[in-house]
C-alpha positions in Angstrom: -22.8 1.3 -10.4 -21.9 3.2 -13.5 -20.0 0.9 -15.9 -19.1 3.3 -18.7 -15.6 4.5 -19.4 -15.1 8.2 -19.9 -11.9 9.5 -21.6 -11.1 12.9 -20.2 -10.5 15.3 -23.1 -7.5 17.6 -23.5 -9.8 20.6 -23.1 -11.2 19.2 -19.8 -7.7 18.7 -18.5 -6.7 22.2 -19.7 -9.6 23.5 -17.6 -7.9 21.9 -14.6 -4.6 23.4 -15.4 -6.4 26.8 -15.6 -7.5 26.2 -12.0 -3.9 25.4 -11.1 -2.9 28.8 -12.5 -5.7 30.6 -10.5 -4.5 28.9 -7.3 -0.9 29.8 -8.0 -2.0 33.4 -8.5 -3.9 33.4 -5.2 -0.7 32.5 -3.4 1.4 35.0 -5.4 -1.0 37.7 -4.2 -0.5 36.5 -0.6 3.3 36.9 -1.2 4.4 33.4 0.0 4.9 29.8 -1.2 2.3 27.4 0.2 3.1 23.9 1.4 1.3 20.6 1.1 1.5 17.1 2.6 0.1 14.0 1.0 -0.3 10.8 3.1 -0.9 7.5 1.3 -2.5 4.3 2.6 -2.8 1.0 0.7 -1.5 -0.4 -2.5 0.8 0.7 -5.2 -2.1 2.1 -7.2 -2.8 4.5 -4.4 0.9 5.4 -4.4 0.7 6.1 -8.1 -2.5 8.3 -7.5 -0.6 10.2 -4.8 2.1 11.0 -7.3 -0.5 12.7 -9.5 -2.0 14.6 -6.5 1.5 15.9 -5.7 2.0 16.7 -9.4 -1.2 18.9 -9.4 -0.2 20.5 -6.1 3.2 21.4 -7.5 1.6 22.9 -10.5 -0.6 25.0 -8.2 2.5 26.4 -6.6 2.8 24.3 -3.5 6.0 22.9 -2.1 5.6 19.3 -0.9 6.7 18.6 2.7 6.9 15.5 4.8 4.6 16.3 7.7 1.1 17.7 8.2 2.3 20.3 10.7 2.3 23.8 9.2 1.1 22.4 5.8 -1.4 24.6 4.0 -3.0 21.6 2.4 -3.2 18.0 3.8 -4.4 15.2 1.5 -5.1 11.7 2.9 -5.2 9.2 0.1 -7.0 6.2 1.6 -7.4 2.4 1.2 -10.7 0.5 1.8 -9.5 -3.0 1.4 -9.6 -3.9 5.1 -11.5 -2.7 8.1 -8.3 -2.1 10.1 -7.1 0.2 7.3 -10.2 2.3 7.5 -10.1 2.6 11.3 -6.4 3.7 11.1 -7.4 6.4 8.6 -10.2 7.7 10.9 -7.8 7.7 13.8 -5.2 9.7 12.0 -7.9 12.0 10.5 -9.1 12.7 14.1 -5.5 13.6 15.0 -5.6 16.4 12.4 -8.0 18.3 14.6 -4.9 19.4 16.5 -2.9 20.6 13.5 -6.0 22.5 12.2 -6.5 24.1 15.7 -2.9 25.3 15.5 -3.3 26.4 11.9 -6.9 27.3 11.3 -6.4 28.1 7.6 -5.1 24.6 6.9 -7.3 22.7 4.3 -7.8 19.0 4.8 -8.9 16.5 2.0 -9.8 12.8 2.1 -9.6 10.9 -1.2 -9.0 7.5 -2.5 -10.9 4.2 -2.2 -12.6 5.1 1.1 -14.0 8.3 -0.4 -15.9 6.1 -2.9 -17.9 4.5 0.0 -21.2 6.4 0.7 -21.0 5.4 4.4 -17.6 7.1 4.6 -18.5 10.4 3.0 -21.7 10.5 5.1 -19.6 10.0 8.3 -17.2 12.8 7.2 -20.1 15.2 6.7 -21.5 14.4 10.1 -18.6 13.8 12.4 -15.5 15.5 10.8 -16.6 19.1 10.1 -12.9 20.3 9.8 -12.4 18.1 6.7 -12.8 20.6 3.8 -13.1 18.2 0.8 -13.7 14.6 -0.1 -13.3 13.1 -3.6 -13.3 9.6 -4.9 -10.8 8.0 -7.3 -13.2 8.9 -10.2 -12.7 12.6 -9.5 -9.0 12.7 -8.9 -8.5 14.4 -12.3 -10.7 17.3 -10.9 -8.5 17.9 -7.8 -7.4 21.5 -8.8 -11.1 22.5 -9.3 -12.0 21.0 -5.9 -9.1 22.8 -4.2 -9.9 26.1 -5.9 -13.5 25.9 -4.7 -12.5 25.2 -1.2 -10.1 28.1 -1.2 -12.5 30.6 -2.7 -15.9 29.6 -1.7 -15.0 28.7 1.9 -17.4 25.8 1.6 -16.8 22.1 2.0 -16.6 20.1 -1.3 -17.8 16.6 -1.8 -17.1 15.0 -5.2 -18.3 11.5 -4.6 -21.0 10.9 -7.2 -21.1 7.6 -9.0 -19.4 9.0 -12.1 -18.3 6.8 -15.0 -14.8 5.4 -14.6 -12.4 7.7 -16.4 -9.0 7.8 -18.0 -7.1 11.0 -18.0 -3.8 11.3 -19.8 -1.4 14.1 -19.0 -1.8 14.7 -15.3 1.5 15.8 -14.0 3.3 13.5 -11.5 5.9 14.0 -8.8 7.4 10.6 -8.3 8.9 9.3 -5.1 12.0 7.9 -6.8 14.3 8.7 -9.7 15.2 5.0 -10.1 11.9 3.3 -9.8 8.5 4.1 -11.2 4.9 2.9 -11.1 3.0 3.0 -14.4 -0.7 2.4 -14.2 -1.8 0.5 -17.4 -5.5 0.1 -16.4 -7.9 1.0 -13.7 -10.8 -0.8 -12.0 -11.8 -4.5 -11.7 -14.4 -6.8 -13.2 -13.9 -9.8 -11.0 -16.1 -9.1 -8.0 -14.5 -11.4 -5.6 -17.0 -11.8 -2.8 -14.7 -10.4 -0.1 -13.4 -7.4 -2.1 -14.7 -3.8 -2.2 -12.4 -2.6 -5.0 -14.8 -2.9 -7.9 -17.4 -0.9 -6.0 -15.0 2.0 -5.3 -12.7 2.0 -8.3 -15.2 1.0 -11.0 -15.0 -1.4 -13.9 -11.9 -2.3 -15.8 -10.6 0.3 -18.3 -7.3 0.0 -20.2 -5.1 2.9 -21.2 -4.1 3.0 -24.9 -0.8 1.2 -25.5 0.8 4.2 -27.3 0.2 6.3 -24.1 1.8 3.6 -21.9 4.7 3.1 -24.3 5.3 6.9 -24.4 5.4 7.1 -20.6 7.7 4.2 -20.3 10.1 5.5 -23.0 10.2 8.9 -21.2 10.9 7.3 -17.9 13.8 5.1 -19.3 15.3 8.2 -21.0 15.2 10.0 -17.7 17.2 7.3 -16.0 14.6 5.1 -14.4 15.9 1.6 -14.0 12.9 -0.3 -12.6 9.3 0.0 -13.9 6.3 -1.7 -12.4 3.1 -1.9 -14.4 0.0 -1.6 -12.2 -3.5 -2.7 -12.4 -6.1 -4.5 -10.2 -5.7 -7.3 -12.7 -3.0 -6.6 -15.3 -3.7 -9.9 -17.0 -7.0 -8.6 -18.4 -5.4 -5.6 -20.0 -6.7 -4.8 -23.4 -10.0 -6.7 -23.2 -11.9 -3.4 -23.5 -9.8 -2.1 -26.4 -10.3 -2.7 -30.1 -6.7 -3.0 -31.2 -6.2 -6.7 -30.3 -3.3 -6.1 -27.9 -3.3 -8.1 -24.8 -1.0 -7.9 -21.7 1.7 -10.2 -23.0 1.9 -8.1 -26.2 2.2 -4.9 -24.1 5.0 -6.4 -22.0 6.9 -7.4 -25.1 6.5 -4.0 -26.7 7.9 -2.3 -23.5 10.7 -4.8 -23.2 11.9 -3.9 -26.7 12.4 -0.2 -25.8 16.2 0.5 -25.8 17.9 1.1 -22.5 19.0 -0.6 -19.3 16.0 -1.3 -17.1 13.9 -4.0 -15.5 10.1 -4.4 -16.1 7.8 -5.8 -13.4 4.0 -5.9 -13.0 1.3 -6.5 -10.4 -1.2 -7.7 -9.7 -2.0 -10.8 -11.7 -5.2 -12.8 -11.4 -4.8 -16.5 -11.9 -7.9 -16.8 -14.0 -6.2 -14.8 -16.8 -2.6 -16.0 -16.3 -1.9 -17.5 -19.7 1.0 -19.6 -21.1 1.5 -16.8 -23.5 2.2 -14.4 -20.6 4.7 -16.8 -19.1 6.4 -17.5 -22.4 6.8 -13.7 -22.9 8.3 -13.3 -19.5 10.8 -16.1 -20.2 11.7 -14.6 -23.6 12.8 -11.1 -22.6 15.8 -10.5 -20.3 14.4 -7.1 -19.3 11.2 -8.7 -17.8 12.0 -9.6 -14.3 11.5 -13.3 -13.5 9.2 -12.3 -10.6 5.5 -13.1 -10.4 3.0 -12.1 -7.8 0.1 -14.5 -8.3 -2.5 -14.4 -5.4 -4.1 -17.8 -4.7 -6.0 -16.6 -1.5 -7.0 -20.2 -0.5 -5.8 -23.7 -1.3 -9.3 -25.1 -1.1 -11.4 -25.3 -4.4 -14.6 -25.0 -2.4 -13.4 -21.8 -0.7 -12.2 -20.4 -4.0 -15.6 -20.9 -5.4 -17.2 -19.1 -2.5 -14.7 -16.3 -3.0 -15.8 -16.1 -6.7 -12.2 -16.5 -7.9 -13.0 -18.3 -11.1 -10.3 -21.0 -10.8 -9.7 -24.0 -8.6 -6.7 -25.4 -6.9 -5.8 -27.6 -9.8 -5.9 -24.8 -12.4 -3.8 -22.6 -10.1 -1.1 -25.3 -9.7 -1.1 -25.9 -13.5 -0.4 -22.2 -14.0 2.4 -22.1 -11.4 4.0 -25.3 -12.7 4.1 -24.1 -16.2 5.5 -20.7 -15.2 8.3 -22.5 -13.3 9.0 -24.8 -16.2 9.8 -21.9 -18.5 11.4 -19.8 -15.8 13.4 -22.1 -13.4 14.6 -19.2 -11.4 11.2 -17.6 -11.0 10.6 -15.7 -7.7 7.0 -16.3 -6.8 5.0 -14.4 -4.2 1.3 -14.5 -3.4 -1.6 -13.3 -1.2 -3.6 -15.6 1.1 -6.6 -15.0 3.3 -7.1 -17.0 6.5 -10.5 -17.5 8.1 -12.8 -16.8 5.1 -16.4 -17.4 6.2 -17.1 -21.1 6.5 -13.5 -22.2 6.1 -13.0 -25.5 7.9 -9.9 -26.9 9.5 -9.5 -29.3 6.6 -9.8 -26.5 4.1 -7.2 -24.5 6.0 -4.9 -27.5 5.9 -5.4 -27.5 2.1 -3.9 -24.0 2.1 -0.9 -25.1 4.1 -0.3 -28.0 1.8 -0.5 -25.7 -1.3 2.1 -23.4 0.3 4.4 -26.4 1.0 3.9 -27.7 -2.5 4.6 -24.4 -4.3 7.3 -23.1 -2.0 6.7 -19.4 -2.3 9.5 -16.9 -1.8 7.2 -14.9 0.4 3.5 -14.3 1.1 1.3 -11.4 2.0 -1.0 -12.9 4.7 -4.3 -11.6 5.9 -7.1 -12.7 8.3 -10.5 -12.2 6.6 -11.8 -8.7 7.1 -15.5 -8.3 6.3 -16.2 -5.3 4.1 -19.7 -3.8 4.2 -21.4 -4.0 0.8 -19.6 -7.2 -0.3 -21.3 -10.6 -0.4 -18.9 -12.2 2.0 -19.8 -9.6 4.7 -23.2 -11.3 5.1 -21.9 -14.9 5.0 -22.3 -17.1 8.0 -18.9 -17.1 9.8 -18.9 -19.6 12.8 -15.1 -19.8 13.3 -14.1 -17.9 16.4 -11.4 -15.2 16.3 -9.0 -17.2 18.4 -9.1 -20.1 16.0 -8.5 -17.8 13.0 -5.5 -16.3 14.9 -4.1 -19.8 15.5 -4.4 -20.7 11.9 -2.8 -17.4 10.9 0.2 -18.1 13.2 0.6 -21.6 11.7 0.5 -20.3 8.2 3.1 -17.5 8.9 5.4 -20.1 10.6 5.1 -22.4 7.6 5.9 -19.7 5.1 8.7 -18.2 7.2 10.5 -21.5 7.3 10.2 -21.8 3.6 11.4 -18.2 3.0 14.4 -18.8 5.3 15.3 -22.0 3.4 15.0 -20.3 -0.1 17.1 -17.4 1.0 19.7 -19.7 2.4 20.0 -21.3 -1.0 21.1 -17.9 -2.4 24.4 -18.0 -0.5 27.3 -18.4 -2.8 25.4 -17.2 -5.9 26.3 -14.0 -7.8 23.3 -11.9 -8.8 22.8 -8.8 -10.9 21.2 -6.3 -8.6 19.9 -2.7 -8.8 21.5 -0.6 -6.1 18.6 1.6 -4.9 19.5 3.2 -1.5 21.0 3.0 1.9 20.2 1.4 5.2 22.3 3.0 7.9 25.9 2.3 6.8 25.1 -0.3 4.2 23.9 0.1 0.6 20.6 -1.7 -0.4 19.9 -3.4 -3.7 17.2 -5.5 -5.2 17.7 -8.8 -7.1 15.8 -9.4 -10.3 13.3 -11.2 -8.2 12.9 -8.2 -5.9 14.8 -9.7 -2.9 16.5 -7.1 -0.7 20.3 -7.3 -0.4 22.4 -5.2 2.0 26.1 -4.7 1.2 29.1 -2.4 1.8 29.9 0.1 -1.0 30.2 3.7 -2.1 27.2 5.9 -2.4 28.2 6.5 -6.1 26.9 3.0 -6.8 23.3 4.0 -6.1 21.4 3.9 -9.4 23.6 1.3 -11.0 23.3 -2.4 -11.6 26.0 -4.4 -9.8 27.0 -8.0 -9.5 26.7 -9.1 -5.9 27.8 -12.4 -4.4 25.4 -13.4 -1.6 27.2 -14.2 1.6 24.4 -14.4 4.2 20.6 -14.6 4.6 17.7 -14.1 6.9 14.0 -14.9 6.5 13.4 -11.6 4.8 16.6 -10.4 3.3 20.1 -11.2 2.0 23.6 -9.8 2.6 26.3 -9.7 -0.1 29.6 -8.3 -1.4 30.5 -6.6 -4.6 
């Protein structure tokens, strides 16, 4: 694995913009406006990457559409975190044979985390001859060059070499929302949890310069964005590779001091780096949402050690308890894995007891999925699938009861919410803690903050009135 960080220079990026101009000229010569479709799998970081892909495509003269049918370019931006996600991608990639048969000139690209796995690119070369290009996350900044080569050379392009992890400032973005925005503050991961493929496909941690992040946030706020989420595989380790002494808490504070009406969130936090300074900073600034996604993965210290998580049950609970002490209304969510290799029934019950002790607002729950190339994939795993499913069902039932209880406690409270859209005849809004609220109101309220009195609840959402 190449562990260096490469900063893409302005001249290198200008070279990509020159390819954009050449592609646009090709289509002008054809006398029509081309179309493109980008399909995204996986996490918010992949969503942010797709915004850059759409930005490049727009600069190349393409109009973005919502289906693969009739699109001149189809880009599948993939996730490699779970086996099921990969199989879904290959299934949908196989379905594109039909669109390509109907539109022989259609160009198909696969990118993202899956593209960083050698076994995937080899499989594409051998079994998916209609895929025109594959590029890993390290090569996203070169997408115009890759697209131009496919269009002009009529030859498949594979940009999957183990390049140094890079940072490229200035790639255009076409964002999904005018109200909410993802802002990547760092890329890669240094933690090497034994079950996780991310460090192998996204590279080592590398932080953007704070002035670039602040500039992006300032421009978003001035454009009317009301909700900003800072992204990183582990945002808490932001700045460790920089020489300016700024850590993640400092960055949060600097953004929160930008004038304007907005909320600031972040994900994902790793418990090993979750400091009291971070929680104190969250508590200090009204603009920083009192919402924390802090994955615990297992309630067993032995399993956490086998996962290479670098904390134990006690340290995790200490962090949570301190965060709650300085932010009494904190909305806390987490990730948990059921059925890690060697997990015993007693260790699973430790996970249940931690959930009952912490009282999470909601959880993202997963059954262990072995990823080829990670240490956990070769660990002895004697627990049968049926037993893992039973544990998973019990965990979900435990958390659903807690979520229902917590949501019930909202009834009668008045909360400041960002109105962000519609669901059939009702408007939708998000509380400071990210909880979904449906209520009746005029469409003109979308994009504004409103005080909503909560009148009803379910396990997953709330209802309210102005």
